C-alpha positions as CSV (number, residue, x, y, z in Angstrom):
1,M,-6.7,-34.5,-30.0
2,Q,-7.9,-36.3,-26.8
3,T,-9.8,-33.2,-25.6
4,R,-11.3,-32.8,-29.0
5,R,-12.8,-36.3,-28.8
6,F,-14.0,-35.6,-25.3
7,I,-15.9,-32.4,-26.4
8,Y,-17.6,-34.4,-29.2
9,L,-18.6,-37.0,-26.7
10,A,-19.8,-34.3,-24.3
11,W,-22.0,-32.7,-26.9
12,T,-23.4,-36.1,-27.9
13,I,-24.3,-36.9,-24.4
14,C,-25.8,-33.5,-23.7
15,V,-28.0,-33.8,-26.8
16,A,-28.9,-37.5,-26.4
17,L,-29.9,-37.6,-22.8
18,P,-32.8,-35.1,-23.0
19,L,-33.9,-36.6,-26.3
20,A,-33.9,-40.0,-24.6
21,V,-36.2,-38.8,-21.9
22,L,-38.5,-37.2,-24.5
23,G,-38.5,-40.5,-26.4
24,I,-39.4,-42.5,-23.3
25,Y,-42.4,-40.3,-22.6
26,L,-43.5,-40.5,-26.2
27,A,-43.1,-44.3,-26.2
28,Q,-45.4,-44.5,-23.3
29,G,-48.0,-42.4,-25.1
30,K,-47.7,-39.6,-22.6
31,A,-47.5,-35.9,-23.3
32,A,-43.9,-34.8,-23.7
33,P,-42.9,-32.6,-20.8
34,S,-41.2,-30.0,-22.9
35,E,-40.3,-27.8,-19.9
36,L,-38.6,-30.7,-18.1
37,V,-36.7,-31.7,-21.2
38,S,-35.5,-28.1,-21.8
39,A,-34.5,-27.6,-18.2
40,M,-32.7,-31.0,-18.2
41,S,-30.7,-29.9,-21.4
42,I,-29.6,-26.7,-19.6
43,T,-28.5,-28.7,-16.5
44,V,-26.6,-31.3,-18.5
45,F,-24.7,-28.7,-20.6
46,S,-23.7,-26.9,-17.3
47,L,-22.5,-30.0,-15.7
48,A,-20.6,-31.2,-18.8
49,A,-18.4,-28.0,-18.7
50,V,-16.9,-28.8,-15.3
51,P,-14.6,-31.7,-16.3
52,F,-13.1,-29.5,-19.1
53,F,-12.3,-26.7,-16.7
54,I,-10.7,-29.2,-14.2
55,L,-8.6,-30.7,-17.0
56,G,-7.5,-27.2,-18.2
57,L,-6.6,-26.0,-14.7
58,K,-3.9,-28.6,-14.1
59,Q,-1.0,-26.2,-15.1
60,F,-2.4,-23.2,-13.4
61,K,-1.9,-21.7,-9.9
62,R,-4.2,-22.2,-7.0
63,G,-5.7,-18.7,-7.3
64,L,-7.0,-19.4,-10.8
65,R,-8.2,-22.8,-9.8
66,R,-10.3,-21.3,-7.0
67,A,-11.6,-18.5,-9.3
68,F,-12.8,-21.0,-12.0
69,G,-14.1,-23.3,-9.3
70,L,-16.4,-20.5,-8.1
71,I,-17.4,-19.6,-11.7
72,S,-18.2,-23.3,-12.5
73,A,-20.2,-23.6,-9.3
74,G,-22.2,-20.6,-10.2
75,V,-23.0,-21.7,-13.7
76,V,-23.8,-25.3,-12.5
77,L,-26.1,-24.0,-9.8
78,Y,-27.8,-21.7,-12.3
79,G,-28.4,-24.7,-14.6
80,L,-29.7,-26.9,-11.7
81,A,-32.0,-24.0,-10.7
82,Q,-33.8,-24.4,-14.1
83,L,-35.2,-27.7,-12.9
84,Q,-37.3,-25.9,-10.3
85,F,-39.8,-24.7,-12.9
86,P,-40.9,-28.1,-14.2
87,L,-40.6,-29.7,-10.8
88,A,-42.8,-26.9,-9.3
89,T,-45.4,-27.7,-12.0
90,I,-45.2,-31.5,-11.4
91,F,-45.5,-31.2,-7.6
92,N,-47.9,-28.2,-7.6
93,M,-45.5,-25.8,-5.8
94,S,-46.9,-22.6,-7.3
95,F,-46.2,-20.7,-4.0
96,W,-42.5,-21.3,-4.5
97,V,-42.7,-19.8,-7.9
98,N,-45.0,-16.9,-7.3
99,S,-43.4,-15.8,-4.0
100,G,-40.0,-15.4,-5.6
101,G,-38.4,-18.2,-3.6
102,I,-37.5,-19.9,-6.9
103,V,-35.1,-17.1,-7.6
104,L,-33.0,-17.7,-4.4
105,P,-30.7,-20.3,-6.1
106,Y,-30.1,-17.8,-8.9
107,I,-29.1,-15.2,-6.4
108,V,-26.5,-17.6,-4.9
109,S,-25.3,-18.7,-8.3
110,V,-24.7,-15.2,-9.7
111,T,-23.0,-14.2,-6.5
112,L,-20.6,-17.1,-6.9
113,L,-20.1,-16.1,-10.6
114,L,-19.1,-12.5,-9.8
115,I,-16.9,-13.5,-6.9
116,G,-15.0,-16.0,-9.1
117,I,-14.6,-13.5,-11.9
118,A,-13.5,-10.8,-9.5
119,R,-10.8,-13.2,-8.2
120,F,-9.7,-13.8,-11.8
121,G,-9.4,-10.1,-12.4
122,K,-7.5,-9.6,-9.1
123,L,-4.9,-12.1,-10.2
124,L,-4.2,-9.8,-13.2
125,Q,-4.2,-6.8,-10.8
126,L,-7.3,-5.3,-12.3
127,R,-9.3,-2.9,-10.1
128,S,-12.8,-1.8,-11.0
129,R,-16.2,-1.3,-9.5
130,W,-17.5,-3.9,-11.9
131,F,-15.7,-6.6,-10.0
132,Q,-17.1,-5.6,-6.6
133,L,-20.2,-7.0,-4.9
134,R,-20.5,-3.8,-2.8
135,W,-21.3,-1.9,-6.1
136,A,-23.2,-4.7,-7.8
137,Y,-25.6,-5.4,-5.0
138,P,-26.8,-1.8,-4.4
139,A,-27.3,-1.3,-8.2
140,A,-29.2,-4.6,-8.4
141,I,-31.4,-3.6,-5.3
142,I,-32.2,-0.2,-6.9
143,V,-33.3,-1.9,-10.1
144,A,-35.3,-4.5,-8.2
145,V,-37.2,-1.8,-6.2
146,L,-37.8,0.3,-9.2
147,S,-39.2,-2.7,-11.0
148,A,-42.3,-2.5,-8.9
149,A,-43.3,0.7,-10.6
150,I,-43.3,-0.8,-14.1
151,P,-46.9,-1.3,-15.4
152,H,-47.8,-4.9,-16.4
153,A,-50.7,-6.9,-17.8
154,S,-53.2,-8.5,-15.5
155,I,-51.8,-11.3,-13.3
156,P,-53.5,-14.2,-11.4
157,L,-51.6,-13.5,-8.1
158,A,-51.1,-10.8,-5.5
159,E,-49.3,-7.7,-6.6
160,T,-46.7,-8.1,-3.9
161,E,-45.9,-11.6,-4.9
162,F,-45.5,-10.5,-8.5
163,D,-43.3,-7.5,-7.6
164,V,-41.0,-9.7,-5.4
165,S,-40.7,-12.4,-8.0
166,V,-39.9,-10.2,-10.9
167,G,-37.8,-7.8,-8.8
168,L,-35.6,-10.6,-7.7
169,N,-35.2,-11.8,-11.3
170,N,-34.2,-8.2,-12.3
171,W,-31.7,-8.2,-9.4
172,V,-30.1,-11.3,-10.9
173,C,-30.0,-9.7,-14.3
174,V,-28.0,-6.7,-13.0
175,V,-25.5,-8.8,-11.2
176,V,-24.9,-11.0,-14.3
177,L,-24.3,-7.8,-16.3
178,F,-21.7,-6.8,-13.8
179,A,-20.1,-10.2,-14.3
180,A,-20.2,-9.9,-18.1
181,V,-18.6,-6.5,-18.1
182,S,-15.9,-7.8,-15.7
183,V,-15.1,-10.6,-18.1
184,W,-14.8,-8.1,-20.9
185,R,-12.3,-6.1,-18.9
186,I,-10.3,-9.2,-18.2
187,R,-10.4,-10.0,-21.9
188,A,-8.9,-6.6,-22.7
189,A,-6.0,-7.1,-20.3
190,A,-5.3,-10.9,-20.7
191,A,-2.9,-12.4,-23.3
192,D,-4.2,-13.6,-26.6
193,R,-4.1,-17.2,-25.7
194,Y,-6.9,-16.6,-23.2
195,R,-9.0,-14.7,-25.8
196,T,-11.1,-17.6,-27.1
197,T,-12.1,-18.8,-23.6
198,L,-13.0,-15.3,-22.5
199,N,-15.0,-14.7,-25.6
200,W,-17.1,-17.8,-25.0
201,L,-17.5,-16.9,-21.3
202,F,-18.5,-13.4,-22.1
203,A,-21.1,-14.7,-24.6
204,S,-22.4,-17.1,-22.0
205,L,-22.9,-14.3,-19.4
206,V,-24.5,-12.0,-21.9
207,L,-27.0,-14.7,-22.9
208,L,-27.6,-15.4,-19.2
209,A,-28.5,-11.7,-18.6
210,L,-30.7,-11.8,-21.7
211,S,-32.4,-14.9,-20.3
212,A,-33.3,-12.9,-17.1
213,L,-34.4,-9.9,-19.1
214,H,-36.5,-12.2,-21.3
215,Y,-38.3,-13.6,-18.3
216,A,-39.0,-10.1,-17.0
217,V,-40.4,-8.9,-20.3
218,I,-42.7,-11.9,-20.6
219,S,-43.8,-11.5,-17.0
220,Y,-44.8,-7.9,-17.6
221,T,-46.5,-8.5,-20.9
222,A,-47.7,-12.1,-21.2
223,F,-47.6,-13.7,-17.7
224,T,-50.6,-16.0,-18.4
225,S,-49.9,-16.7,-22.0
226,W,-49.0,-20.1,-23.5
227,Y,-45.6,-18.7,-24.3
228,A,-44.8,-18.2,-20.6
229,A,-45.2,-21.9,-20.0
230,S,-43.5,-23.0,-23.2
231,P,-39.9,-24.1,-23.9
232,F,-39.3,-20.8,-25.6
233,M,-38.7,-19.3,-22.2
234,Y,-35.3,-21.1,-22.4
235,S,-34.4,-19.4,-25.7
236,F,-31.4,-17.7,-24.1
237,M,-30.6,-19.9,-21.2
238,L,-29.8,-23.0,-23.3
239,P,-27.4,-21.3,-25.7
240,S,-25.8,-19.7,-22.6
241,T,-24.8,-23.1,-21.1
242,M,-23.7,-24.2,-24.6
243,C,-21.3,-21.3,-24.7
244,F,-20.1,-22.1,-21.2
245,L,-19.2,-25.6,-22.4
246,Q,-17.3,-24.2,-25.3
247,A,-15.5,-21.8,-23.0
248,A,-14.4,-24.8,-20.9
249,Y,-13.2,-26.7,-23.9
250,A,-11.2,-23.6,-25.2
251,F,-9.6,-23.4,-21.8
252,T,-8.1,-26.9,-22.2
253,R,-6.3,-25.6,-25.3
254,V,-4.7,-22.5,-23.7
255,N,-1.4,-24.3,-23.1
256,R,-1.4,-26.5,-26.2
257,L,1.9,-26.6,-28.0
258,E,2.7,-27.0,-31.7
259,A,6.1,-28.0,-32.9
260,I,7.9,-26.0,-35.5
261,Q,10.0,-27.6,-38.2
262,A,13.7,-27.7,-37.4
263,G,15.7,-24.9,-38.9
264,S,12.8,-22.5,-39.3
265,S,13.1,-21.1,-35.7
266,T,15.0,-18.0,-34.7
267,P,15.8,-16.3,-31.3
268,V,13.1,-13.8,-32.2
269,D,10.5,-16.6,-32.6
270,V,11.5,-17.9,-29.1
271,I,11.2,-14.5,-27.5
272,M,7.8,-13.9,-29.0
273,Y,6.6,-17.4,-27.9
274,V,7.9,-17.0,-24.4
275,A,6.4,-13.5,-24.1
276,G,3.1,-14.9,-25.2
277,M,3.0,-17.1,-22.1
278,A,2.6,-14.0,-19.9
279,S,-1.1,-13.8,-18.8
280,K,-0.9,-10.0,-18.6
281,P,1.1,-8.7,-21.6
282,A,1.3,-5.1,-20.1
283,A,3.5,-6.4,-17.3
284,I,6.4,-7.4,-19.6
285,D,5.8,-4.8,-22.3
286,P,8.7,-2.5,-21.2
287,Q,11.2,-5.5,-21.4
288,L,10.2,-6.1,-25.0
289,D,11.6,-2.8,-26.1
290,T,14.9,-4.7,-26.6
291,L,13.1,-7.0,-29.1
292,R,11.5,-4.1,-30.9
293,R,14.8,-2.3,-31.3
294,I,16.5,-5.4,-32.6
295,T,13.8,-6.3,-35.1
296,S,13.6,-2.8,-36.4
297,T,17.4,-2.4,-37.0
298,A,18.5,-5.9,-37.9
299,P,18.6,-6.8,-41.6
300,G,16.5,-10.0,-40.9
301,K,15.5,-11.9,-37.8
302,S,17.4,-15.0,-39.2
303,Q,20.6,-13.0,-39.7
304,L,21.4,-11.9,-36.2
305,S,24.9,-11.1,-35.0
306,A,26.4,-12.8,-32.0
307,A,26.0,-9.5,-30.1
308,L,22.3,-9.2,-30.9
309,E,21.8,-12.9,-29.9
310,T,23.5,-12.2,-26.6
311,E,21.1,-9.3,-26.0
312,L,18.1,-11.6,-26.8
313,A,19.6,-14.2,-24.5
314,E,19.5,-11.7,-21.6
315,L,16.0,-10.7,-22.6
316,Y,15.0,-14.4,-22.4
317,K,16.4,-14.6,-18.9
318,Q,14.4,-11.6,-17.8
319,L,11.2,-13.1,-19.3
320,E,12.0,-16.4,-17.7
321,K,12.4,-14.7,-14.3
322,Y,9.1,-13.0,-14.7
323,L,7.2,-16.2,-15.7
324,V,8.8,-18.2,-12.9
325,H,8.3,-15.7,-10.1
326,N,5.7,-13.2,-11.1
327,E,3.3,-14.8,-13.6
328,P,-0.1,-14.6,-11.9
329,L,-2.0,-17.5,-13.4
330,R,0.2,-20.3,-14.7
331,A,2.7,-22.2,-12.6
332,I,6.0,-22.4,-14.6
333,S,9.5,-23.5,-13.6
334,A,12.6,-22.5,-15.5
335,S,13.3,-26.1,-16.5
336,E,9.8,-26.6,-17.8
337,L,10.0,-23.4,-19.8
338,R,13.3,-24.4,-21.5
339,E,12.0,-27.8,-22.2
340,A,8.9,-26.3,-23.8
341,V,11.2,-24.2,-26.0
342,R,13.2,-27.2,-27.0
343,N,10.1,-29.3,-27.8
344,R,8.4,-26.5,-29.7
345,F,11.4,-25.2,-31.7
346,Q,13.4,-28.5,-31.8
347,S,16.5,-26.6,-30.9
348,S,18.5,-29.5,-29.3
349,N,21.8,-30.2,-31.0
350,T,21.3,-27.3,-33.4
351,H,22.8,-23.8,-33.5
352,S,25.7,-25.2,-31.4
353,N,27.8,-22.0,-31.8
354,S,24.9,-19.6,-31.0
355,P,25.0,-17.5,-27.8
356,F,21.2,-17.7,-27.7
357,W,20.6,-21.3,-28.3
358,K,23.3,-22.4,-25.8
359,L,20.7,-21.5,-23.1
360,F,18.7,-24.5,-24.1
361,E,21.5,-27.1,-24.4
362,T,20.7,-30.1,-22.2
363,V,23.2,-31.1,-19.6
């Protein structure tokens, strides 16, 4: 409930601050700097996501903290880089824009993004060329070089400057695509509890790639048009940072627990709940054969014999051992896990004669 209030507050601030700046300009009778307001909105949404990721990472291991630290740094730097366009206009820094120098912060940001995502995948023991800079960089360089051969409308600057600027933008687009595909592969391997966060993160990266592609298309076809200097150039970037904020909020809810009414819980419910804590379901799938056999042969999961409950108790111990010693993302102790089961299923002082529920009796 507390994080829900925070996300409402974050959205309010992210919407209100740019509107306040716009209102100040209008109150002074000045032309509203739409580019500045749009870029400011992107930056604010990017920054707003960071506290939610920090809040959500408390119960996770150092490796995941570092991974999301890099991802957050990449997105925030990408958001800050948007301020270059209006600032370049205000301070007449056209060379910085036309030479392609303005793309350098984007290069650093997407590199941090891919490194962070690759570390996330490595924690789940995923191996793929999509995670590796040594494949992403050459592919991006090839696309950037080939971009020079694409015909374009007339431009008010040297051909070399244009090719470098758009080529670097296309380089960024390719690296972001590598990051998006990597997140999708992580999504396929990670547990369901991470699905919402990864969906939002994937959406954010896809929109980020579309933003770079959008910039390239406009550069080739309408470089000097009114559209190229309008807020419409941020059509994909702003939703991208909004999705990133939602990904951060979803991450705070990964470990959220909901109590179950007393008397409605069974050993099967507990096993399924504990198994769901594994970040990589495939790692514990063989152990769950015991659960599948019991649920397929027992008359009902609430009518288990003492022998079957004993088997499930042993299965619980195996899962507990995996979560305590081998779980790649979340830091879990045996006592915390059993306390979580007691809190969720309200098993204390109930089922006193059960071989399974005796595991959770407090001493």
